[in-house]
C-alpha positions as CSV (number, residue, x, y, z in Angstrom):
1,M,-98.9,142.1,5.4
2,G,-96.0,140.9,3.4
3,E,-92.9,143.0,3.3
4,G,-91.5,143.9,-0.1
5,L,-91.8,146.2,-3.0
6,F,-94.9,144.7,-4.6
7,Q,-97.6,143.9,-2.1
8,P,-101.0,142.9,-3.3
9,L,-102.5,146.3,-2.7
10,H,-99.7,147.9,-4.7
11,I,-100.3,145.7,-7.7
12,L,-104.0,146.4,-7.6
13,L,-103.3,150.1,-7.4
14,I,-100.9,149.9,-10.4
15,I,-103.5,148.0,-12.5
16,G,-106.2,150.5,-11.6
17,I,-104.0,153.4,-12.7
18,A,-103.1,151.6,-15.9
19,L,-106.8,151.1,-16.6
20,L,-107.5,154.8,-16.1
21,L,-104.6,155.8,-18.4
22,F,-105.0,153.4,-21.2
23,G,-108.6,152.3,-21.0
24,P,-110.0,148.8,-21.0
25,S,-109.5,148.1,-24.7
26,K,-105.8,149.1,-24.8
27,F,-105.2,147.2,-21.6
28,A,-106.8,144.1,-23.1
29,D,-104.7,144.5,-26.2
30,L,-101.5,144.8,-24.1
31,G,-102.4,141.7,-22.2
32,K,-103.1,139.8,-25.4
33,G,-99.8,140.9,-27.0
34,L,-97.9,140.0,-23.8
35,G,-99.5,136.5,-23.7
36,E,-98.7,135.8,-27.4
37,G,-95.1,136.9,-26.9
38,I,-94.7,134.6,-23.9
39,R,-96.3,131.7,-25.9
40,N,-94.1,132.3,-28.9
41,F,-91.0,132.4,-26.6
42,K,-91.9,129.1,-25.0
43,A,-92.6,127.5,-28.3
44,S,-89.3,128.6,-29.7
45,M,-87.5,127.2,-26.6
46,K,-89.1,123.8,-27.1
47,E,-88.2,123.5,-30.8
48,P,-85.0,121.7,-31.6
49,E,-82.4,124.0,-33.1
50,E,-82.5,123.7,-36.9
51,K,-79.4,123.4,-39.0
52,P,-79.2,126.1,-41.6
53,K,-80.0,124.8,-45.1
54,E,-77.0,124.7,-47.4
55,T,-77.7,125.9,-50.9
56,P,-76.4,123.5,-53.6
57,K,-73.5,125.0,-55.5
58,P,-73.8,125.0,-59.3
59,P,-71.5,122.5,-61.0
60,A,-68.3,123.9,-62.3
61,A,-68.1,124.0,-66.1
């Protein structure tokens, strides 16, 4: 097998323990939240940087 910290069997074992601790519904919510966060991050990286809007100054009397 591959050498390193996270081998496929280790990852499966970690996922199995997480399912036992949190249950399938919490685990699904965690995955959904993580996916939305990554999507939002990618979208914000693609958007051009917006200039801050300057508020018009009231005319001096």
